[in-house]
C-alpha positions in Angstrom: 176.2 193.4 -4.7 174.1 193.5 -2.0 171.4 193.0 -5.1 173.2 189.4 -5.8 172.8 188.5 -2.1 168.7 189.2 -2.3 168.9 186.7 -5.0 170.9 184.1 -3.5 168.9 184.5 -0.3 165.7 184.1 -2.6 166.8 181.5 -4.4 167.9 179.6 -1.1 164.5 180.2 0.1 162.7 178.5 -2.5 165.1 175.5 -3.2 165.1 174.7 0.4 161.9 173.2 1.0 162.7 171.1 -2.2 166.1 169.9 -1.3 164.2 168.2 1.5 161.0 166.7 -0.1 163.5 165.4 -2.2 164.9 163.0 1.1 161.9 161.7 1.1 161.8 163.0 5.2 159.3 161.8 8.0 159.6 162.7 11.5 158.5 159.6 13.2 157.0 159.8 16.8 157.2 156.2 18.3 154.6 156.2 21.4 152.6 153.8 23.6 149.5 153.3 25.2 149.6 155.1 28.2 152.1 158.0 27.6 150.9 161.3 28.9 153.6 162.8 27.1 152.5 161.7 24.3 148.8 162.7 24.3 150.4 166.5 25.7 152.4 166.3 22.2 149.3 165.2 20.5 146.7 168.0 22.2 149.3 170.6 22.0 151.1 170.0 18.5 149.1 167.2 16.8 146.4 169.2 14.8 149.0 172.2 13.7 151.7 170.2 12.9 150.8 168.9 9.4 149.8 172.7 8.5 152.9 173.9 9.1 156.2 174.6 7.0 157.8 171.6 9.4 154.8 169.4 8.9 155.2 169.5 5.0 159.0 168.9 5.0 158.6 165.9 7.4 155.3 164.2 7.3 154.4 162.6 10.8 154.5 159.1 11.0 153.6 157.8 14.1 154.2 154.2 15.4 154.1 151.8 18.4 157.5 151.4 21.0 156.6 147.8 21.0 156.3 147.1 17.1 158.4 148.9 15.1 158.4 148.6 11.5 161.3 146.8 9.7 161.6 149.3 6.8 163.0 151.9 9.9 167.1 152.1 9.6 167.7 153.3 13.3 170.9 153.9 15.3 169.6 152.7 18.3 165.8 151.2 19.4 164.2 154.1 21.4 163.4 153.5 25.3 161.4 156.2 25.8 158.1 157.6 24.6 157.9 160.2 23.1 160.9 159.6 21.3 160.9 162.0 17.9 163.1 160.4 15.0 163.8 162.3 11.5 164.6 160.0 8.7 165.2 160.0 5.5 164.5 156.8 3.3 163.9 155.2 6.7 167.4 156.5 7.5 167.7 158.1 10.9 169.2 161.2 10.9 168.2 163.2 14.3 166.2 162.4 17.4 164.7 164.1 20.2 163.6 161.9 23.2 161.1 163.2 25.1 158.2 166.0 24.5 159.2 168.9 27.8 156.8 171.3 25.7 155.9 173.2 22.4 158.4 175.6 23.8 161.2 173.3 23.2 159.9 171.0 20.9 159.4 173.5 17.4 163.5 174.8 17.9 164.9 171.6 18.2 162.5 170.4 15.3 163.9 173.5 13.3 167.4 172.5 14.5 167.0 169.0 13.0 165.5 170.2 9.8 168.1 172.5 9.3 170.6 170.1 10.2 169.2 167.8 7.5 169.2 170.4 5.0 173.1 171.4 5.3 173.9 167.5 4.9 171.9 167.1 2.3 173.6 170.4 -0.3 177.0 169.2 1.5 175.9 165.9 -0.1 174.3 167.0 -3.3 178.1 169.5 -3.6 180.5 166.1 -3.6 
């Protein structure tokens, strides 16, 4: 029985990035000129983000608060910068408003991605 549990765990690890990629996830960063917290994110997280598992699962797309692209289906218009919106095929799945530092950002992003993966697996099981 423990052998089966190990195999299932390994299978979940292998398939989880595939299920996230299949959703065409993006992390949309809504920003604006002069945003101090946006600059902090770019300095602290920006260079590393594309090299992380999170960055590979949900590549970053930066958009301006005052010129939101029409291909985004958002639950509401962002009001604060930065706002991070996890989207699948342009449809909003989760949102983080503000950037209080990297110690907060990474765990919240991980939770957003985990929830997206769980939702995708539940949808596929239907």
